[in-house]
Every structure is written in structure tokens, then in C-alpha cells.
MIDO-937866 format. One record per atom (N, C-alpha, C): residue in three letters; atom name; x, y, z; chain; residue number from 0. Coordinates in Angstrom, 2 decimals, always signed. Layout:
BEGIN
ALA|CA|X|Y|Z|A|NUM .
...
end
This chain:
BEGIN
MET|N|+0.85|-1.17|+0.00|A|0 .
MET|CA|+0.00|+0.00|+0.00|A|0 .
MET|C|+0.90|+1.24|+0.00|A|0 .
LEU|N|+0.60|+2.14|-0.89|A|1 .
LEU|CA|+1.29|+3.42|-0.94|A|1 .
LEU|C|+0.56|+4.39|-0.03|A|1 .
VAL|N|+1.26|+5.04|+0.88|A|2 .
VAL|CA|+0.66|+6.01|+1.79|A|2 .
VAL|C|+1.24|+7.38|+1.47|A|2 .
LEU|N|+0.35|+8.35|+1.20|A|3 .
LEU|CA|+0.77|+9.69|+0.84|A|3 .
LEU|C|+0.14|+10.71|+1.78|A|3 .
SER|N|+0.82|+11.80|+2.00|A|4 .
SER|CA|+0.26|+12.92|+2.75|A|4 .
SER|C|-0.13|+14.00|+1.76|A|4 .
ARG|N|-1.29|+14.58|+1.93|A|5 .
ARG|CA|-1.77|+15.65|+1.05|A|5 .
ARG|C|-2.45|+16.70|+1.91|A|5 .
LYS|N|-2.40|+17.94|+1.48|A|6 .
LYS|CA|-3.10|+19.04|+2.13|A|6 .
LYS|C|-4.32|+19.39|+1.29|A|6 .
LYS|N|-5.18|+20.23|+1.84|A|7 .
LYS|CA|-6.37|+20.66|+1.12|A|7 .
LYS|C|-5.98|+21.21|-0.26|A|7 .
ASP|N|-6.76|+20.85|-1.27|A|8 .
ASP|CA|-6.59|+21.25|-2.66|A|8 .
ASP|C|-5.42|+20.57|-3.37|A|8 .
GLU|N|-4.70|+19.68|-2.69|A|9 .
GLU|CA|-3.63|+18.93|-3.36|A|9 .
GLU|C|-4.24|+17.67|-3.98|A|9 .
LYS|N|-3.57|+17.18|-5.02|A|10 .
LYS|CA|-4.11|+16.06|-5.80|A|10 .
LYS|C|-3.19|+14.86|-5.81|A|10 .
ILE|N|-3.78|+13.72|-6.13|A|11 .
ILE|CA|-3.07|+12.48|-6.41|A|11 .
ILE|C|-3.54|+12.05|-7.80|A|11 .
ILE|N|-2.61|+11.68|-8.65|A|12 .
ILE|CA|-2.94|+11.24|-10.01|A|12 .
ILE|C|-2.69|+9.74|-10.11|A|12 .
ILE|N|-3.69|+9.01|-10.59|A|13 .
ILE|CA|-3.56|+7.56|-10.79|A|13 .
ILE|C|-3.65|+7.29|-12.29|A|13 .
GLY|N|-2.60|+6.73|-12.82|A|14 .
GLY|CA|-2.56|+6.49|-14.26|A|14 .
GLY|C|-2.67|+7.80|-15.02|A|14 .
ASP|N|-3.30|+7.75|-16.18|A|15 .
ASP|CA|-3.45|+8.94|-17.02|A|15 .
ASP|C|-4.82|+9.59|-16.88|A|15 .
ASN|N|-5.76|+8.93|-16.16|A|16 .
ASN|CA|-7.12|+9.44|-16.24|A|16 .
ASN|C|-7.91|+9.45|-14.92|A|16 .
ILE|N|-7.23|+9.28|-13.79|A|17 .
ILE|CA|-7.92|+9.35|-12.50|A|17 .
ILE|C|-7.20|+10.35|-11.61|A|17 .
THR|N|-7.96|+11.31|-11.08|A|18 .
THR|CA|-7.42|+12.32|-10.19|A|18 .
THR|C|-8.22|+12.31|-8.89|A|18 .
ILE|N|-7.51|+12.32|-7.78|A|19 .
ILE|CA|-8.15|+12.41|-6.47|A|19 .
ILE|C|-7.64|+13.69|-5.82|A|19 .
MET|N|-8.58|+14.52|-5.35|A|20 .
MET|CA|-8.21|+15.79|-4.74|A|20 .
MET|C|-8.78|+15.88|-3.33|A|20 .
VAL|N|-7.99|+16.38|-2.40|A|21 .
VAL|CA|-8.47|+16.64|-1.05|A|21 .
VAL|C|-9.28|+17.93|-1.12|A|21 .
VAL|N|-10.59|+17.82|-0.96|A|22 .
VAL|CA|-11.50|+18.96|-1.09|A|22 .
VAL|C|-11.63|+19.71|+0.23|A|22 .
ASP|N|-11.69|+18.96|+1.34|A|23 .
ASP|CA|-11.89|+19.60|+2.64|A|23 .
ASP|C|-11.39|+18.68|+3.74|A|23 .
ILE|N|-10.94|+19.27|+4.83|A|24 .
ILE|CA|-10.53|+18.52|+6.01|A|24 .
ILE|C|-11.20|+19.18|+7.21|A|24 .
GLN|N|-11.98|+18.40|+7.95|A|25 .
GLN|CA|-12.65|+18.90|+9.14|A|25 .
GLN|C|-12.48|+17.87|+10.24|A|25 .
GLY|N|-11.66|+18.19|+11.24|A|26 .
GLY|CA|-11.40|+17.24|+12.31|A|26 .
GLY|C|-10.77|+15.97|+11.77|A|26 .
ASP|N|-11.43|+14.84|+12.03|A|27 .
ASP|CA|-10.90|+13.56|+11.56|A|27 .
ASP|C|-11.54|+13.10|+10.24|A|27 .
LYS|N|-12.25|+14.00|+9.56|A|28 .
LYS|CA|-12.91|+13.67|+8.29|A|28 .
LYS|C|-12.19|+14.38|+7.14|A|28 .
VAL|N|-12.00|+13.64|+6.07|A|29 .
VAL|CA|-11.40|+14.19|+4.85|A|29 .
VAL|C|-12.40|+14.01|+3.72|A|29 .
ARG|N|-12.70|+15.07|+2.99|A|30 .
ARG|CA|-13.58|+14.96|+1.82|A|30 .
ARG|C|-12.69|+14.90|+0.59|A|30 .
LEU|N|-12.94|+13.90|-0.24|A|31 .
LEU|CA|-12.17|+13.69|-1.45|A|31 .
LEU|C|-13.04|+13.91|-2.67|A|31 .
GLY|N|-12.46|+14.51|-3.69|A|32 .
GLY|CA|-13.10|+14.61|-4.99|A|32 .
GLY|C|-12.39|+13.66|-5.93|A|32 .
ILE|N|-13.15|+12.86|-6.67|A|33 .
ILE|CA|-12.56|+11.86|-7.56|A|33 .
ILE|C|-13.03|+12.14|-8.97|A|33 .
ASP|N|-12.10|+12.32|-9.86|A|34 .
ASP|CA|-12.39|+12.54|-11.28|A|34 .
ASP|C|-11.88|+11.31|-12.03|A|34 .
ALA|N|-12.82|+10.53|-12.57|A|35 .
ALA|CA|-12.47|+9.30|-13.27|A|35 .
ALA|C|-13.41|+9.13|-14.45|A|35 .
PRO|N|-12.98|+8.38|-15.47|A|36 .
PRO|CA|-13.86|+8.12|-16.61|A|36 .
PRO|C|-15.13|+7.40|-16.16|A|36 .
ARG|N|-16.21|+7.57|-16.92|A|37 .
ARG|CA|-17.50|+6.95|-16.58|A|37 .
ARG|C|-17.40|+5.44|-16.45|A|37 .
GLU|N|-16.53|+4.81|-17.21|A|38 .
GLU|CA|-16.45|+3.35|-17.19|A|38 .
GLU|C|-15.72|+2.82|-15.95|A|38 .
VAL|N|-15.15|+3.70|-15.15|A|39 .
VAL|CA|-14.50|+3.31|-13.90|A|39 .
VAL|C|-15.48|+3.51|-12.75|A|39 .
THR|N|-15.86|+2.43|-12.08|A|40 .
THR|CA|-16.79|+2.55|-10.96|A|40 .
THR|C|-16.03|+3.00|-9.72|A|40 .
VAL|N|-16.65|+3.88|-8.96|A|41 .
VAL|CA|-16.07|+4.39|-7.71|A|41 .
VAL|C|-17.15|+4.29|-6.64|A|41 .
HIS|N|-16.85|+3.55|-5.57|A|42 .
HIS|CA|-17.80|+3.36|-4.47|A|42 .
HIS|C|-17.07|+3.49|-3.14|A|42 .
ARG|N|-17.81|+3.92|-2.10|A|43 .
ARG|CA|-17.30|+3.79|-0.74|A|43 .
ARG|C|-17.21|+2.29|-0.46|A|43 .
GLU|N|-16.31|+1.90|+0.43|A|44 .
GLU|CA|-16.09|+0.48|+0.69|A|44 .
GLU|C|-17.36|-0.25|+1.12|A|44 .
GLU|N|-18.17|+0.36|+2.01|A|45 .
GLU|CA|-19.36|-0.32|+2.49|A|45 .
GLU|C|-20.40|-0.50|+1.38|A|45 .
VAL|N|-20.47|+0.42|+0.45|A|46 .
VAL|CA|-21.37|+0.28|-0.70|A|46 .
VAL|C|-20.88|-0.83|-1.61|A|46 .
TYR|N|-19.58|-0.86|-1.87|A|47 .
TYR|CA|-18.99|-1.90|-2.71|A|47 .
TYR|C|-19.25|-3.29|-2.12|A|47 .
GLN|N|-19.06|-3.43|-0.80|A|48 .
GLN|CA|-19.29|-4.72|-0.15|A|48 .
GLN|C|-20.75|-5.14|-0.24|A|48 .
ALA|N|-21.68|-4.18|-0.11|A|49 .
ALA|CA|-23.10|-4.50|-0.23|A|49 .
ALA|C|-23.43|-4.97|-1.64|A|49 .
ILE|N|-22.85|-4.33|-2.64|A|50 .
ILE|CA|-23.07|-4.73|-4.03|A|50 .
ILE|C|-22.54|-6.14|-4.26|A|50 .
GLN|N|-21.34|-6.41|-3.76|A|51 .
GLN|CA|-20.74|-7.74|-3.92|A|51 .
GLN|C|-21.59|-8.80|-3.23|A|51 .
LYS|N|-22.07|-8.50|-2.03|A|52 .
LYS|CA|-22.89|-9.46|-1.30|A|52 .
LYS|C|-24.17|-9.77|-2.07|A|52 .
LYS|N|-24.81|-8.73|-2.60|A|53 .
LYS|CA|-26.06|-8.89|-3.35|A|53 .
LYS|C|-25.82|-9.72|-4.61|A|53 .
GLN|N|-24.70|-9.50|-5.29|A|54 .
GLN|CA|-24.39|-10.24|-6.52|A|54 .
GLN|C|-24.11|-11.71|-6.25|A|54 .
HIS|N|-23.66|-12.03|-5.05|A|55 .
HIS|CA|-23.32|-13.41|-4.74|A|55 .
HIS|C|-24.42|-14.17|-4.00|A|55 .
GLU|N|-25.56|-13.51|-3.78|A|56 .
GLU|CA|-26.70|-14.20|-3.17|A|56 .
GLU|C|-27.29|-15.18|-4.17|A|56 .
PRO|N|-27.71|-16.35|-3.69|A|57 .
PRO|CA|-28.35|-17.32|-4.60|A|57 .
PRO|C|-29.66|-16.73|-5.15|A|57 .
GLU|N|-29.98|-17.06|-6.38|A|58 .
GLU|CA|-31.19|-16.56|-7.04|A|58 .
GLU|C|-32.45|-16.90|-6.26|A|58 .
HIS|N|-32.55|-18.13|-5.73|A|59 .
HIS|CA|-33.76|-18.56|-5.05|A|59 .
HIS|C|-33.93|-17.94|-3.67|A|59 .
ALA|N|-32.94|-17.25|-3.17|A|60 .
ALA|CA|-33.04|-16.62|-1.84|A|60 .
ALA|C|-34.05|-15.46|-1.87|A|60 .
ASN|N|-34.32|-14.91|-3.03|A|61 .
ASN|CA|-35.26|-13.80|-3.16|A|61 .
ASN|C|-36.70|-14.25|-3.37|A|61 .
SER|N|-36.92|-15.54|-3.48|A|62 .
SER|CA|-38.27|-16.07|-3.76|A|62 .
SER|C|-39.07|-16.25|-2.51|A|62 .
end
């Protein structure tokens, strides 16, 4: 894992087409802005895990 320090309004560039910017810092919360192509999905971890769980549920479990 790469660990970087950034201040407000500083950016991280991933590859040629993904930019992450520190938009705001308040206490222990950091707001990030993510600029990525439409074909790249971006989710908070808990949302991603819920999607994965739903996709792996057996079909008959919903009946």
C-alpha cells in the first residue's frame, strides 16, 4: 500500500485518467473529490461490499 500525505486542494494522479483531490478537512474527516472516466466505478467500501454481497446471493433466496 502506498501512503501519501496531502493538504487541502492537493491532488493524487492515478494512471493517465484518474485524479483524487483533497476537497476539505474537518477534524478527523477528509472529503475527497474523484475525477475518473464513466467506465471506472467508484464506491465507498461499504457500498462496494453490499453490491458484492447482493451479486453473490443465490437466485432462489429472493423467492
